[in-house]
ZARO-464806 format. One line per 4 residues: number of its first residue (from 1); their letters; for each residue x, y, z of C-alpha. Coordinates in nm, 4 decimals. Layout:
# residues N
NUM = a = X,Y,Z  ...
***
This chain:
# residues 469
1 = mpsl = 5.5563,8.0233,11.5569  5.6739,7.8971,11.2470  5.5512,7.5291,11.1368  5.8206,7.3638,10.9001
5 = dvpp = 5.8450,7.0789,10.6621  6.2107,7.1086,10.7674  6.5123,7.2783,10.9710  6.5542,7.6276,10.7497
9 = dggw = 6.9130,7.6374,10.7782  6.9148,8.0158,10.7494  6.7255,8.2706,10.8222  6.5937,8.3873,11.1686
13 = gwmv = 6.7650,8.0398,11.2502  7.1284,8.3123,11.2399  6.9360,8.5154,11.5290  6.9323,8.2423,11.7381
17 = vlst = 7.2745,8.1409,11.6697  7.4004,8.5586,11.7903  7.1606,8.4639,12.1029  7.3618,8.1109,12.1495
21 = flvh = 7.6878,8.2664,12.1061  7.5976,8.5990,12.3747  7.4751,8.3228,12.5899  7.8282,8.1336,12.5963
25 = vial = 7.9607,8.4404,12.6789  7.7549,8.5032,12.9959  7.7584,8.1282,13.1146  8.0445,7.9511,12.9573
29 = gavk = 8.2904,8.2376,12.9697  8.2147,8.2477,13.3315  8.3219,7.8715,13.4075  8.6204,7.9051,13.2267
33 = slgv = 8.7329,8.2592,13.3674  8.6483,8.1700,13.7399  8.9891,8.0467,13.8083  9.0870,8.4355,13.8511
37 = fyae = 8.8387,8.4452,14.1242  8.9698,8.1057,14.2694  9.3233,8.1781,14.3423  9.1441,8.5052,14.5086
41 = frev = 8.8762,8.3039,14.7157  9.1711,8.0563,14.8149  9.3232,8.4181,14.9750  9.0853,8.6013,15.1274
45 = fnes = 8.8965,8.2947,15.3137  9.1967,8.0606,15.3999  9.0962,7.7522,15.2519  9.2290,7.4399,15.1146
49 = agnt = 9.2973,7.4204,14.7091  9.0412,7.0792,14.7384  8.7229,7.3037,14.9125  8.7809,7.6355,14.7427
53 = sfis = 8.7720,7.4308,14.3899  8.4055,7.3215,14.5245  8.2745,7.6920,14.4231  8.3504,7.6365,14.0623
57 = svfv = 8.2784,7.2663,14.0183  7.9265,7.3320,14.1846  7.8763,7.6042,13.9297  7.9314,7.3768,13.6360
61 = atil = 7.7610,7.0855,13.7646  7.4538,7.2769,13.8228  7.4532,7.4266,13.5221  7.4834,7.0699,13.3188
65 = mcsp = 7.2923,6.8774,13.5575  6.9658,7.0903,13.5536  6.9989,7.0921,13.1699  6.7064,6.8324,13.2302
69 = iasa = 6.5219,7.0625,13.4577  6.5876,7.2982,13.1823  6.4315,7.0500,12.8987  6.0956,6.9952,13.0354
73 = lsnl = 6.0579,7.3418,13.1254  6.1270,7.4228,12.7512  5.8934,7.1773,12.6682  5.6038,7.2583,12.8789
77 = tscr = 5.6616,7.6304,12.7987  5.8860,7.7702,12.5385  6.2881,7.8185,12.4652  6.2519,8.1868,12.4974
81 = avam = 6.0697,8.2272,12.8191  6.2547,7.9805,13.0192  6.5782,8.1523,12.8985  6.5046,8.4918,13.0110
85 = agsv = 6.3480,8.3458,13.4082  6.7608,8.1709,13.3953  6.8691,8.5645,13.3535  6.7046,8.7051,13.6533
89 = isav = 6.8033,8.3470,13.8401  7.1154,8.4286,13.7541  7.1488,8.7530,13.8734  6.9800,8.7071,14.1608
93 = glga = 7.2455,8.4410,14.2679  7.5743,8.6841,14.2284  7.3977,8.9764,14.4331  7.3676,8.7476,14.7142
97 = sfia = 7.7217,8.6438,14.6518  7.8310,8.9528,14.7457  7.7489,8.9386,15.1208  7.9220,8.6033,15.1341
101 = qniv = 8.1361,8.4819,15.4674  8.2517,8.1935,15.3897  8.2766,7.9370,15.1058  7.9479,7.7062,15.1897
105 = hlii = 7.7914,8.1086,15.1108  7.9204,8.1007,14.7573  7.8750,7.7546,14.6625  7.5342,7.7964,14.7289
109 = ttgl = 7.5168,8.1475,14.5536  7.7170,8.1242,14.3321  7.7770,7.7621,14.2734  7.3962,7.6380,14.3015
113 = itgf = 7.1723,7.9683,14.2485  7.3552,8.1085,13.9875  7.4942,7.7611,13.8280  7.1447,7.7175,13.7846
117 = gmsl = 6.9777,8.0309,13.6333  7.2433,7.9282,13.3833  7.1314,7.6219,13.3373  6.8168,7.7252,13.2333
121 = mysp = 6.9956,7.9714,12.9795  7.2628,7.7341,12.8053  7.0792,7.3928,12.7398  6.7408,7.5585,12.5720
125 = slam = 6.9865,7.7982,12.3521  7.1493,7.5463,12.2334  6.8346,7.3310,12.1763  6.7166,7.6242,11.9460
129 = igky = 6.9975,7.5930,11.7105  6.9670,7.1686,11.6299  6.5900,7.2752,11.5224  6.6742,7.5738,11.3275
133 = fhkr = 6.9450,7.3791,11.1247  7.0475,7.0375,10.9988  7.2520,7.0707,10.6953  7.4340,7.3815,10.8624
137 = hata = 7.3938,7.2637,11.2103  7.8024,7.2328,11.2953  7.9214,7.5257,11.1290  7.6138,7.7183,11.3324
141 = ngia = 7.7282,7.5552,11.6383  8.0545,7.6073,11.5477  7.9906,8.0102,11.5447  7.7723,8.0051,11.8606
145 = irgt = 7.9958,7.8300,12.1058  8.2790,8.0509,11.9419  8.1927,8.2907,12.2326  8.3469,8.1068,12.4703
149 = gvsm = 8.6571,8.1972,12.2961  8.5376,8.5518,12.3165  8.4758,8.5483,12.6776  8.8020,8.3521,12.7745
153 = fvls = 8.9641,8.6163,12.5605  8.7906,8.9315,12.7659  8.6197,8.8066,13.0675  8.9596,8.6838,13.2621
157 = plfq = 9.1770,9.0223,13.2435  8.8379,9.1897,13.3091  8.7819,8.9822,13.6352  9.1391,9.0045,13.7568
161 = flid = 9.0712,9.3725,13.6818  8.7749,9.4422,13.8465  8.8853,9.2428,14.1402  9.1791,9.5034,14.1921
165 = efsw = 8.9639,9.7583,14.1717  8.6048,9.6681,14.3335  8.7266,9.3338,14.5321  8.6020,9.0176,14.4660
169 = ngal = 8.2472,9.0628,14.5754  8.2286,9.3784,14.3919  8.3520,9.2009,14.1088  8.0378,8.9941,14.1432
173 = lifa = 7.7751,9.2153,14.2062  7.8806,9.3519,13.8264  7.8966,9.0291,13.6616  7.5332,9.0213,13.8228
177 = gmal = 7.4292,9.3237,13.6241  7.6190,9.1999,13.3132  7.3908,8.8053,13.3875  7.0870,9.0578,13.3292
181 = ngcv = 7.1130,9.0704,12.9156  7.0591,8.7395,12.9197  6.6830,8.8035,12.9199  6.7759,9.0235,12.5958
185 = fgal = 6.9913,8.7009,12.4614  6.6685,8.5063,12.5777  6.3961,8.7094,12.3951  6.6036,8.6231,12.0457
189 = lrpi = 6.4586,8.2759,12.0747  6.1432,8.2806,11.8833  5.9681,7.9307,11.8678  5.9617,7.7374,11.5587
193 = hlkd = 5.7529,7.3906,11.4853  5.8617,7.1304,11.3020  5.6411,6.8526,11.1404  5.7287,6.5314,11.2825
197 = agka = 5.5592,6.2251,11.1517  5.8377,5.9766,11.1454  5.9741,6.0420,11.5236  6.0091,5.6637,11.4737
201 = eeve = 6.1951,5.6772,11.2359  6.4005,5.9122,11.3019  6.5340,5.8132,11.6454  6.5614,5.4377,11.5809
205 = nade = 6.7555,5.3884,11.8769  6.4906,5.3529,12.0521  6.4142,5.0231,12.0909  6.1187,4.8089,12.2057
209 = etad = 6.1997,4.7899,12.4923  6.1805,5.1272,12.5944  5.8017,5.0954,12.4285  5.6499,4.8356,12.6642
213 = sskt = 5.8425,4.9672,12.9604  5.6237,5.3007,12.8869  5.3013,5.0987,12.8278  5.3963,4.9731,13.1684
217 = ckai = 5.4674,5.2934,13.3513  5.1261,5.4685,13.2037  4.9000,5.1115,13.3274  5.0455,5.1813,13.6400
221 = vpfc = 5.0551,5.5278,13.7265  5.0010,5.7628,13.4257  5.1985,6.0906,13.6469  5.4560,5.8716,13.5937
225 = qkvf = 5.4569,5.8567,13.2238  5.3923,6.1519,13.2068  5.7346,6.2527,13.3812  5.8992,6.0038,13.1438
229 = emfd = 5.8171,6.1346,12.8866  5.9131,6.4982,12.9796  6.2458,6.3972,13.0776  6.3521,6.1777,12.7751
233 = asll = 6.4376,5.9028,12.9982  6.4179,5.6295,12.7149  6.7154,5.7270,12.5461  6.9576,5.6304,12.8306
237 = ksrp = 6.8208,5.2913,12.6993  6.9841,5.3613,12.3611  7.3125,5.1936,12.3485  7.5366,5.4298,12.1317
241 = fliy = 7.3673,5.7272,12.3313  7.4718,5.5354,12.6293  7.7941,5.4683,12.5034  7.8634,5.8410,12.3846
245 = nlsl = 7.7382,6.0188,12.7266  7.9808,5.8096,12.8936  8.2779,5.8690,12.6960  8.1803,6.2353,12.7310
249 = fglm = 8.2139,6.2009,13.1001  8.5978,6.0748,13.1199  8.6439,6.3777,12.9073  8.5110,6.6518,13.0665
253 = lgns = 8.6292,6.4845,13.3757  8.9525,6.5877,13.2495  8.8962,6.8860,13.0395  8.7471,7.0352,13.3876
257 = mifv = 9.1001,7.0114,13.5390  9.2598,7.2678,13.3966  9.0364,7.5729,13.3981  9.0320,7.6063,13.7371
261 = hlva = 9.3944,7.5440,13.8537  9.6009,7.6746,13.5265  9.6055,8.0743,13.7104  9.6917,7.8873,14.0275
265 = haqa = 9.9558,7.6516,13.8551  10.1077,7.9325,13.6688  10.1181,8.1633,13.9448  10.3141,7.8586,14.1530
269 = lgve = 10.5758,7.8955,13.9202  10.6301,8.2458,13.9975  10.4492,8.4336,13.7071  10.2866,8.7468,13.8317
273 = ktqa = 9.8732,8.7301,13.9003  9.7860,8.9439,13.5644  9.9865,8.7726,13.3097  9.8587,8.4385,13.4790
277 = aflp = 9.5080,8.5439,13.4307  9.5752,8.5929,13.0464  9.6437,8.2419,12.9892  9.2605,8.2002,12.9676
281 = svmg = 9.2540,8.4465,12.7828  9.4886,8.2962,12.5017  9.3115,7.9422,12.5118  9.0153,8.1470,12.3831
285 = ivea = 9.1708,8.3749,12.1537  9.2296,8.0864,11.9779  8.9090,7.8799,12.0322  8.7208,8.1909,11.8762
289 = vvrp = 8.8826,8.1238,11.5534  8.9400,7.7269,11.5408  8.5999,7.6480,11.6685  8.3931,7.7912,11.3543
293 = lngw = 8.6276,7.6819,11.1420  8.6256,7.3408,11.2646  8.2448,7.3159,11.2233  8.2467,7.4884,10.8958
297 = lsdr = 8.5385,7.1794,10.8079  8.3488,6.9046,10.9936  8.0392,6.9750,10.7512  8.2459,6.9628,10.4281
301 = vpvr = 8.5446,6.7171,10.4363  8.4644,6.3602,10.3952  8.5788,6.2394,10.7138  8.3040,6.1419,10.9812
305 = klyy = 8.2228,6.3293,11.2171  8.3186,6.0906,11.4827  8.6760,6.0398,11.3974  8.7312,6.4213,11.3491
309 = ymag = 8.6284,6.4404,11.6939  8.8257,6.1687,11.8705  9.1485,6.3655,11.7233  9.0355,6.6644,11.8783
313 = cvgl = 9.0225,6.4585,12.2394  9.3527,6.3004,12.1672  9.5458,6.6373,12.1126  9.3753,6.8138,12.4549
317 = gicn = 9.5072,6.5187,12.5960  9.8771,6.5681,12.4721  9.8473,6.9267,12.5551  9.7658,6.8088,12.9106
321 = iavp = 10.0799,6.5871,12.9829  10.2759,6.8568,12.8579  10.1656,7.1681,13.0601  10.3301,7.0194,13.3686
325 = hsht = 10.6582,7.0231,13.1633  10.6362,7.4202,13.0834  10.8602,7.6017,13.3384  10.8222,7.9384,13.1227
329 = yaal = 10.5727,8.1908,13.0392  10.6265,8.1404,12.6774  10.5866,7.7499,12.7256  10.2697,7.7791,12.9041
333 = vacm = 10.0857,8.0704,12.6039  10.2375,7.7712,12.3746  10.0767,7.5365,12.5258  9.7197,7.7060,12.5459
337 = vfyg = 9.7747,7.7712,12.1774  9.7749,7.4146,12.1665  9.4908,7.3491,12.4114  9.2424,7.5750,12.2093
341 = issg = 9.3310,7.4368,11.8919  9.2451,7.0781,12.0341  8.9301,7.1825,12.2057  8.8114,7.3649,11.8912
345 = tyyp = 8.8479,7.0693,11.6967  8.5923,6.8460,11.9125  8.3700,7.1015,12.0648  8.1795,7.2488,11.8139
349 = liav = 8.0826,6.8786,11.7105  7.9696,6.7559,12.0820  7.5945,6.8685,11.9901  7.6282,6.7811,11.6143
353 = likk = 7.6793,6.4127,11.7983  7.4447,6.4123,12.0946  7.1878,6.4957,11.7874  7.3176,6.1922,11.6120
357 = ysgv = 7.2566,5.9310,11.8388  6.9277,6.1074,11.9940  6.7240,6.2367,11.7334  6.6410,6.6299,11.5706
361 = sris = 6.3043,6.5644,11.7570  6.4622,6.4879,12.1026  6.7759,6.7167,12.1063  6.5864,6.8701,12.3726
365 = gglg = 6.6351,6.5895,12.6000  6.9442,6.4479,12.4238  7.0930,6.7403,12.5300  6.9602,6.7335,12.8681
369 = wafv = 7.0872,6.3957,12.9513  7.3922,6.4888,12.8100  7.4630,6.7818,13.0555  7.3943,6.5734,13.3024
373 = fqga = 7.7003,6.3350,13.2444  7.9056,6.6392,13.1807  7.8049,6.8302,13.5276  7.9049,6.4618,13.7451
377 = afll = 8.2289,6.5433,13.5638  8.2951,6.8686,13.6547  8.1873,6.8315,13.9754  8.4876,6.5311,14.0608
381 = gqpi = 8.6659,6.6727,13.7880  8.8302,7.0342,13.9636  8.7875,6.8862,14.3493  9.0072,6.6018,14.2856
385 = agwl = 9.2456,6.8366,14.0587  9.2393,7.0393,14.4119  9.2652,6.7172,14.6394  9.5987,6.6032,14.4070
389 = ydat = 9.7519,6.9704,14.4898  9.6997,6.9038,14.8433  9.8753,6.5905,14.8272  10.1595,6.6403,14.5895
393 = gnyd = 10.2140,7.0205,14.6870  10.2057,7.0968,14.3431  9.9302,7.0644,14.0402  10.2030,6.8093,13.7913
397 = msfy = 9.9546,6.5516,13.9067  9.6183,6.7330,13.8244  9.7622,6.7636,13.4734  9.8589,6.3773,13.4625
401 = aaat = 9.5059,6.2783,13.5926  9.3587,6.4444,13.3465  9.5131,6.3312,13.0500  9.4576,5.9725,13.1646
405 = fifv = 9.0839,6.0338,13.1972  9.0879,6.2306,12.7930  9.2529,5.8771,12.6570  9.0142,5.6470,12.8746
409 = svvi = 8.6982,5.8420,12.6885  8.8803,5.8338,12.3519  8.9224,5.4474,12.4311  8.5368,5.4152,12.5285
413 = llll = 8.3906,5.5954,12.2006  8.5968,5.3091,11.9631  8.2638,5.0370,12.0571  8.1089,5.3423,11.8037
417 = vpkk = 8.2573,5.3238,11.5772  8.1780,5.0540,11.2728  8.2982,4.7086,11.2200  8.5220,4.6734,10.9059
421 = ggkw = 8.3355,4.4796,10.6573  8.0229,4.5176,10.8537  7.6802,4.4703,10.7040  7.5678,4.8129,10.5837
425 = ales = 7.2110,4.7098,10.4067  6.8885,4.7738,10.5321  6.6425,4.5079,10.5576  6.2304,4.5572,10.5629
429 = gkpd = 6.3280,4.8684,10.5397  6.4697,4.9637,10.8149  6.8483,5.0401,10.9108  7.0649,4.7996,11.1265
433 = pevp = 7.0908,4.8341,11.4242  7.4521,4.9008,11.4110  7.4492,5.1819,11.1843  7.3816,5.5703,11.2979
437 = hecd = 7.0386,5.6716,11.1599  7.2021,5.9734,10.9806  7.4442,5.7261,10.7649  7.6879,5.8643,10.9173
441 = elig = 7.8851,6.0616,10.5894  8.0226,5.6915,10.4321  7.7136,5.4435,10.4776  7.6339,5.5041,10.1280
445 = lqar = 7.9789,5.4357,9.9800  7.9896,5.0851,10.2045  7.6370,5.0297,10.0871  7.7174,4.9945,9.6431
449 = qlpa = 8.0069,4.6899,9.7684  7.6528,4.4794,9.8344  7.4645,4.2926,9.6265  7.2393,4.4986,9.3984
453 = dsvt = 6.9758,4.2749,9.5349  6.9803,4.3725,9.9012  7.0620,4.7602,9.8315  6.6988,4.9427,9.6922
457 = tetl = 6.7845,5.2381,9.4807  6.5444,5.4591,9.7137  6.8484,5.3014,9.9639  7.1193,5.4707,9.8378
461 = ltce = 6.9128,5.7542,9.7028  6.8281,5.8285,10.1539  7.2375,5.7604,10.2440  7.3611,5.9574,9.9365
465 = llts = 7.1373,6.2667,10.0715  7.2078,6.1934,10.4555  7.6007,6.1657,10.3461  7.5354,6.5301,10.1947
469 = v = 7.4505,6.6744,10.5815
***
């Protein structure tokens, strides 16, 4: 296992990016392409929209909410072993779905079992990018998550073709074979060890209360301390980390509604099945182009990554409002184009901001807890949209509700914006508690405005170095 002082920002890291790209093709692409199966499941099992939505919502929620388990297993073994095991579990779940006779069966096999396997593939692969990249983290992450857009372009029409040719259960069986390729993807996740002498300095968000509670726990029950450290639960006491994840919950609550109901909404407007199934592909094509581009730009433009992220969220909310007013196929395609642009703006920065508020040494735990918040949102979002359809007879209110949740998430993010004229100086060698530990691009400029005796040369050099990240 290579032992380095800092992330290499390249080398074998690009193979890790390739692995994560392919994991996104299989895992996250399936999440956004399951809307094709949704319409089929409703017709075959004659279930309500709300109940049928639980298949997709449980699937996504399991992928995300089991991420702390994946992170803990990765810490005990390795990201490579966990990802390969997840591939096998996913294939077993999809294979067992072949003989499903009702919605409950599919919720267990496709939702829980397959979702758990995909979680073991997804979280470790993203964590490995954070370990291999620092200065180019957003760029590498943007390239990796481009796999979601590529898979939406490929998988949605592919699933519709497989359903037409082999029925829904035959399509799931073929997808099980595709999931087994995750063993190859996982094998590319070569372990790397970063020398971490200053963990406390990297993560100033971990306050003294965390240390005190950990010591108390250790004194009472040693096993409790072990579990506490394994799941990195102390991150939940970090104010910036918790605020960001509450915002992420609202964002994903709104974002989750469109994927499962988009195809059905288009069909309700009279759009032919194949054309309706192509709508997620349009979004995927745009995302595949925009995500790596925005990841690259966010590393270079002199704008806070938080503001860049918020701009994408606002655009996403506007797109959700526009969908109910789009009554033609061309208008829906235009909405998907702008939806892909907005999603491609904020999505590459999710892992980057999680790393900022958790620290590089705790990125596995940070991603795990962030995925729990996202999973809870997906678990609730799609059934809520389905129940709104059952109550109103159309999907308009679902899209309006989605936009509301997204705008609320942006308002929550305002709590992380530094106050104008706030204190940026470093005292006693420690950062101001209100300042993110990586200086967030602009702290060096603010520090120059302070009196000379309050900012040391070392402070300025440190902030200038970090602003280049």
